[in-house]
C-alpha positions as CSV (number, residue, x, y, z in Angstrom):
1,M,93.9,90.0,114.7
2,K,95.0,86.5,114.1
3,N,91.4,85.7,112.1
4,F,92.5,89.4,109.8
5,Q,95.5,87.7,108.5
6,L,94.4,84.4,107.6
7,Y,91.3,86.8,105.3
8,L,94.7,88.5,104.2
9,S,96.1,85.2,102.9
10,Y,93.3,83.9,101.6
11,I,93.2,87.0,99.5
12,F,96.5,87.0,98.4
13,G,96.2,83.2,97.6
14,T,93.0,83.5,96.0
15,L,94.3,86.6,94.0
16,L,97.8,84.4,93.3
17,F,95.8,81.9,92.0
18,L,93.7,84.1,89.5
19,I,96.6,85.4,88.4
20,G,97.9,81.7,87.7
21,L,94.8,80.8,85.7
22,F,94.7,84.6,83.6
23,F,98.7,83.5,82.5
24,A,97.5,79.9,81.8
25,S,94.4,81.2,79.5
26,F,96.5,83.7,77.7
27,Y,98.8,81.0,77.2
28,F,96.4,79.1,75.8
29,S,94.8,81.9,74.0
30,F,98.3,83.1,72.3
31,S,98.6,78.9,71.2
32,Y,96.1,80.0,68.9
33,V,96.2,83.2,67.5
34,A,99.8,83.0,67.2
35,P,99.7,81.9,63.7
36,L,97.5,85.0,62.8
37,L,100.0,87.3,64.3
38,Q,103.1,85.2,62.2
39,D,100.9,86.3,59.4
40,L,99.6,89.7,60.2
41,F,102.6,90.7,61.3
42,S,105.5,88.6,59.7
43,L,106.5,88.0,63.9
44,T,108.2,84.8,64.6
45,I,106.4,83.6,67.7
46,N,107.6,80.7,69.4
47,L,105.4,79.0,72.3
48,S,107.8,77.7,75.2
49,F,106.4,76.3,77.8
50,S,108.1,78.6,80.6
51,L,104.9,80.9,80.9
52,L,102.8,77.6,81.3
53,F,105.3,76.1,84.4
54,I,105.2,79.9,86.1
55,A,101.0,79.8,85.8
56,L,100.9,76.1,87.1
57,F,103.2,76.9,89.5
58,F,101.1,80.8,90.6
59,T,98.2,78.8,90.5
60,F,99.4,76.0,92.7
61,S,100.8,78.3,95.2
62,G,97.9,80.7,95.5
63,F,95.5,77.5,95.4
64,F,97.0,75.9,98.4
65,M,97.6,79.1,100.2
66,G,93.8,79.7,100.0
67,I,93.2,75.8,101.3
68,Y,95.6,77.1,104.4
69,S,93.7,79.6,105.3
70,I,90.1,77.1,104.8
71,S,91.8,74.6,107.5
72,K,93.3,77.2,109.1
73,I,90.3,78.5,110.6
74,N,88.4,75.5,110.7
75,S,90.5,72.4,111.6
76,G,94.0,73.7,112.7
77,K,95.7,71.2,110.5
78,S,96.8,73.1,108.4
79,K,100.6,72.8,108.2
80,I,100.7,70.6,104.8
81,W,98.8,73.3,102.5
82,I,100.9,76.3,103.5
83,L,104.6,74.0,102.9
84,L,103.0,73.0,99.6
85,S,102.6,76.3,98.6
86,A,105.7,77.2,99.8
87,L,107.1,74.3,97.6
88,F,105.3,75.8,94.4
89,S,106.5,79.7,95.2
90,L,110.0,78.3,95.6
91,L,110.1,76.0,92.5
92,S,108.6,79.2,90.7
93,F,111.4,81.1,92.3
94,A,114.0,78.9,90.8
95,F,112.8,78.3,87.5
96,Q,112.2,82.2,86.9
97,L,116.2,82.9,88.4
98,Y,117.1,80.0,86.2
99,K,115.4,82.0,82.9
100,L,116.9,85.3,84.2
101,A,120.4,83.7,84.7
102,T,120.7,82.2,80.8
103,L,118.2,84.2,78.8
104,G,118.6,88.2,80.9
105,P,116.0,90.3,82.4
106,T,113.7,90.2,79.2
107,W,113.4,86.5,78.9
108,V,109.5,86.5,78.6
109,G,109.8,88.3,75.2
110,L,113.1,86.5,74.8
111,E,110.7,83.3,74.7
112,F,107.4,84.1,73.4
113,F,109.2,86.8,70.1
114,G,113.0,85.6,70.2
115,I,115.7,88.4,68.7
116,S,112.9,90.7,68.6
117,G,111.4,90.4,71.7
118,N,114.2,91.6,73.5
119,R,112.5,95.2,74.4
120,I,112.1,97.0,77.3
121,E,108.5,96.1,78.0
122,A,109.3,92.2,78.4
123,M,111.7,93.5,80.8
124,Y,109.4,95.3,82.7
125,I,106.8,92.4,82.6
126,S,109.6,89.8,83.6
127,A,110.1,92.1,86.6
128,L,106.4,92.1,87.4
129,I,106.6,88.5,87.5
130,F,109.5,88.4,89.1
131,L,108.0,90.1,92.3
132,L,105.0,88.8,92.3
133,N,106.6,85.0,93.1
134,F,109.1,86.8,95.6
135,L,106.0,88.1,97.5
136,S,104.3,84.8,97.3
137,L,107.7,83.0,98.4
138,V,108.4,85.5,101.2
139,L,104.6,85.4,102.3
140,S,104.3,81.4,102.0
141,F,107.3,80.4,103.9
142,S,106.9,83.1,106.5
143,I,103.6,81.8,107.2
144,F,105.3,78.5,107.1
145,W,108.0,79.6,109.8
146,I,105.2,80.9,112.4
147,E,103.8,77.7,112.1
148,L,106.5,75.5,112.9
149,K,107.7,77.9,115.8
150,G,104.0,78.1,117.0
151,E,103.7,74.5,117.6
152,E,106.8,74.5,120.0
């Protein structure tokens, strides 16, 4: 059963890493396509670093969670990796809470499209990112807590 939990944490870490890479590639491709979209649809597109920060935090958190699973199976010295994963999840969660507090539940749309991004679709995207980050935070801190308790 222990190896099954490690495999699940490895799969979740890999998925989180891939989602972070997807967000980062979306951000960089959007930065190239933004002038074209501005001309075609007369939109005002603001490229802030918020999504890039969250993408990097997701990528690092998923990477360190995957490294934790591999090092736990191979050597057992894995507390530092899950701690780093938990810290990056915490940073991302705190950053998202700050954005939610300052801009509201449609902060993703407001960050990119200004006042015209204040739509229900942006709220769904923000909620999905927030829930994924909350799941990552709970999982990484739970694993870290189990690692600390297992040492006693």
